[in-house]
Steps between C-alpha positions, in 0.01 A plus 500: 500500500633845405529733798308824451685801636377853562624765253692689768683179594580422135623857451752470782601144412565578135696818567718327756558215252619739230714714728674201656579365155640833380716497813644163377317295761283189477133594545218256562445471124653626176319826415314535171490851351310591186562820303281621218489795265142404423503211254372236740238743632344514156320186612278743694503829305605645168837667463333838473306443823814392686699808407232769492235391751636476854188330635521226236872456568441457874221252437715296260790483747281382787329240284843367399638462853178338621522251215878457536621588853870579514740646755539834320319629194642804325294653220695773319219627280717779366792545264866577560522866600814552704593807297206684657614398849852621427362830369349559847781341701547823699139472616461179704128557542453485122771275353364156604149596389606517135741205504259293291302648213130423472263517207330818628843660554581413138182678394590801714852565368498312170830322563671328208657225711188284530199365309170402662189289434209706379744765383785396270429127553193270477272530801567153642878503495769589753696823493836527326812687603680593177751753631660738255798716408466851634862605552789540255852388579619861500271565797662252741711772664200722563308206644787404731527855636152473649292193403187620684497842335574353157215250528254770606608768256597294194386137505144526632401769247634273226345181637157635602282664237311712752823641646655601168471870590603539866308769691226506237142476618482150350810382688393660828148356476647156428719514810204604715295214356793269570480599866132404511576169329784420739260548792257255342779249438632522856150440634474198270829359635391549859158349439657205317737428790205511740301265274785249501548526876133420557554161335834436673743604224778737613650773283877535488612840631670601175690800375671528162843549344662451159820400325654817354594347163144365467372853553704613201378207289135521602434873504777694325675309224294178450674166569681485167631852543625430851678183388671690219589787731699282740738432210492835320475737798617293799615788721180698449287196586696433818471864604124498440453179700695642793293819490179301540597306812408776746153586359414129465586444866290806592200347327550169680535664842189714452281216627720395791312723748180321394651163592649379172738208550572378147600686184371346177758528218422351156804435279474525122839518325682251722477201263613704199840586644812285507657451845763761410245766402265407783777542758617826346176683423204333671596340829707772675215753530230239558715357779533848653122537507441157658776534761402855595139398553605194701715718725193715562276207591340417165554168328458477124273274296684482170327349199786353293323488167614269222808281543719623784726194508815680388475751785391286795827520691489880512205468739744361759656846515187621682463465878362166617123527532483811280162402355329281239629387161192432288599309187306483175691247285803410711469154657442559871676171581812630329461831682478322836834326445662842479279715723361257758535634855585846369197615299130419513405349163160537337347346187504147367166463316523544121181630337515218244453250785179667614374534145579157362546245778234293672426556870687178585806615305494834678490331840782268397709796384440699820583196714834454323583870507424542869697191594809692382403858586330456837793384719661790682216743430537821306279397206173651378304317233359722227426492129824587321356807330302786649172362370295187436326478161122519502487171307639298794231246598341536842596145597868577438501797736321289762761227451781750560346617828428144615855390415650773720269399781595134462874521428601842631477440874814479711 
């Protein structure tokens, strides 16, 4: 017989389970964390409803966790928007509020970084972050002199159609409307956390940071431009990355007074760089961000996108217990051989398994994986990408949850 527990008990139990694991301990059971950018929630609402109707988004999230209870459920129903947070890094009351970019915010400023369902995309799709090139190579020096001023005065007018003429009535009205929209979004986040708590699902106390070279690739020069720049303009790229460390840390620390304990950092260019280029251009400033935050009481949750195999040993340069290494394609068993006892490892479930395998095969896979990853603690089971496709059968998600319950206990 399954023991029924009160939501407040589940809330405490699940949070303690996750925190003990991040601290490299052995909890009562391997935690299961599910992230989504909205694809799996399209089982309950259209893409347009998820990204433009906060009530529908809350309803979809609650229906999901009731159907598929997990230790932590993180629904990032917004696009990559760290450039907006950096633009307001001197204002800690504003910066975290615009870290992610919503559909209504897109409508308000007309940004060119993203596309949305019901706007540029079909109504029942998920949003797209397409990035863009909004800075020339001859502007690196000006950017490095003051990244925050350059973003506000040069990049945002180029990247947002409604800010093309700063100080115009159109631009000023758009910024005022943005303030209203941010208030609505913050209320949505608070209400969503309360919804989850009522059914026993905790919310991680997150703040946000970024890898400086990714900032260049995502928001200023596009990935191809950034990868060319490290060869053609190496000194300028290094200078720009160093200049961003301080404002990035400011953004991350802005939520510390509100209780943030973990800084989410998604990596994008890591798998496209050789070890030599990674260690020269990417890792030094990312390491500074992670170590500085750790020294100030904030661990990092780094999403190592793509294949990170060639760079695994650099993680050992971080302090023991620095945070969580969330792997997309890298084999977590291989990662444990290098990082076990030093770094909490997260991942392990390929989306193809959930899409194509039978429930029995999923349970068999989880059993084998946990037999290797469970000993010694420090492992969080999670789909290896930040989403689960809508097409995943219900019985496969149920099998995943049952397998953790059956084989994840210590």
